[in-house]
C-alpha positions in Angstrom: 14.1 -21.0 -1.4 11.7 -18.8 0.5 13.5 -19.2 3.8 16.7 -17.9 2.3 15.3 -14.4 2.1 14.2 -14.5 5.7 17.5 -16.0 6.8 19.3 -13.2 5.1 17.2 -10.6 6.9 17.8 -12.4 10.2 21.5 -12.3 9.4 21.4 -8.6 8.7 19.6 -8.0 12.0 22.0 -10.0 14.1 25.4 -9.6 12.4 25.1 -5.9 11.5 23.4 -4.8 14.7 26.1 -2.3 15.7 26.4 -0.9 12.2 22.6 -0.5 11.9 22.5 1.4 15.2 24.7 4.0 13.5 22.5 4.4 10.5 19.3 6.0 11.5 17.3 4.8 8.5 18.4 1.1 8.7 15.2 0.0 10.5 13.1 1.5 7.7 15.2 -0.3 5.0 14.8 -3.6 6.9 11.0 -3.2 7.3 10.8 -2.3 3.6 12.7 -5.4 2.4 10.8 -7.6 4.9 7.5 -6.4 3.6 8.4 -7.0 0.0 9.7 -10.5 0.8 6.7 -11.4 2.8 4.3 -10.4 0.0 6.4 -12.5 -2.4 6.4 -15.6 -0.3 3.1 -15.6 1.6 0.5 -14.5 -0.9 -0.7 -17.7 -2.6 -3.8 -18.7 -4.4 -6.3 -16.5 -6.2 -7.8 -13.3 -4.9 -11.6 -12.7 -4.8 -13.0 -12.2 -8.2 -14.1 -8.7 -9.1 -17.8 -8.6 -9.3 -18.1 -5.2 -11.0 -16.3 -1.9 -11.4 -17.5 1.3 -9.8 -19.1 3.5 -12.4 -20.3 6.9 -11.3 -22.3 7.4 -14.6 -24.5 4.4 -14.2 -27.7 4.4 -12.3 -26.7 1.4 -10.2 -26.0 1.7 -6.5 -22.2 1.8 -6.6 -22.2 3.5 -3.2 -23.7 0.2 -1.8 -20.8 -1.9 -3.1 -18.5 -3.3 -0.5 -14.7 -3.2 -1.3 -12.7 -6.3 -0.3 -8.9 -5.8 -0.3 -6.9 -9.0 -1.0 -3.7 -10.2 0.7 -1.7 -8.9 -2.2 -1.5 -5.4 -0.7 0.2 -3.8 2.3 0.9 -0.3 3.4 3.7 0.7 5.8 4.6 4.0 7.3 8.3 4.8 7.5 10.3 7.4 9.5 12.5 8.0 6.5 11.8 8.2 2.7 12.9 4.7 1.8 11.8 5.2 -1.8 14.6 7.8 -2.1 17.2 6.1 0.2 17.3 2.7 -1.6 18.1 4.0 -5.1 20.9 6.1 -3.5 22.3 3.0 -1.7 22.2 1.0 -4.9 24.2 3.7 -6.6 26.8 3.4 -3.7 25.8 6.8 -2.3 25.4 7.4 1.4 22.1 9.3 1.8 22.0 12.2 4.2 18.3 12.5 4.9 16.3 13.9 7.7 13.3 11.9 9.1 10.2 12.3 6.9 7.1 10.4 7.5 6.4 8.4 4.3 3.6 6.0 3.4 4.6 3.2 0.9 2.1 1.0 -0.8 3.3 -2.5 -1.6 1.4 -4.4 -4.3 1.9 -7.8 -5.9 -0.5 -8.7 -8.6 -1.6 -12.4 -8.4 0.2 -13.4 -11.5 3.5 -11.5 -10.8 6.6 -12.5 -8.9 7.4 -8.8 -8.3 6.3 -6.4 -5.7 5.6 -2.9 -6.9 6.1 -0.1 -4.4 4.8 3.4 -4.6 4.8 6.3 -2.2 1.3 7.4 -1.4 -0.3 10.2 0.3 -1.9 10.0 3.8 -5.3 10.3 2.2 -4.7 7.3 0.0 -3.6 5.3 3.0 -6.8 6.2 4.8 -8.9 5.2 1.8 -7.3 1.7 1.7 -7.6 1.4 5.5 -11.3 2.3 5.5 -11.9 -0.3 2.7 -10.7 -3.0 5.0 -13.5 -2.4 7.6 -16.3 -4.2 5.7 -18.2 -1.0 5.0 -19.8 0.1 1.7 -18.0 2.4 -0.7 -20.5 5.1 0.2 -19.7 4.9 3.9 -15.9 4.7 3.2 -16.1 7.9 1.0 -18.2 9.7 3.5 -15.9 8.9 6.4 -12.8 9.8 4.3 -14.3 13.1 3.1 -15.2 14.0 6.7 -11.8 13.1 8.0 -10.1 15.1 5.3 -12.6 17.9 5.6 -13.5 17.9 1.8 -15.8 20.9 1.0 -19.3 19.8 -0.2 -18.8 21.5 -3.6 -15.7 19.3 -4.2 -17.4 16.1 -3.1 -18.2 14.7 -6.6 -14.7 15.3 -7.8 -13.3 13.7 -4.7 -15.5 10.6 -5.1 -14.6 10.3 -8.7 -10.9 10.4 -7.9 -11.3 7.8 -5.1 -13.3 5.5 -7.3 -10.8 5.8 -10.1 -8.1 4.7 -7.7 -10.2 1.8 -6.4 -11.0 0.7 -10.0 -7.3 0.7 -10.9 -6.7 -1.7 -7.9 -9.7 -3.8 -9.1 -8.2 -4.2 -12.6 -5.0 -5.5 -11.0 -7.0 -8.0 -8.8 -6.0 -6.2 -5.6 -9.6 -5.2 -4.6 -13.0 -6.7 -5.4 -16.4 -5.3 -5.0 -19.3 -7.4 -3.6 
């Protein structure tokens, strides 16, 4: 059952402690697997219903909408590029990688029993983090643009790209707008 996966991770942590100390990216792999397993086993029930999509071409006040991220999403920062390490390990290769700060987005749609993972940019991580503070889309985008120092003449394109990403998450039931 569900505990079997956690038992396996506990076994790896205790039994293979000496081996893992010799592999610099072992902690990243354990965290990656633990996050995937946690999303599979702890996210139950239905996420908030999407009230509307963000549409920049409509006259409605989309900037006043508040994004709500569901429990079907997690982001982790890793010291090593686990998205490249794991496929190499599966192919029985021993990766020789240097540390590289990597952000991984973990997403499980409410209907799925699979966790999708994707490497994301720091800016995407910031966008999702800001969406979890209970602020409006407009405030989130303004803070993100300020943090990333987006030039004013690129502001509209920047907002369009951010809203497109948020809408994609909304279609998957990962974010709702209230």
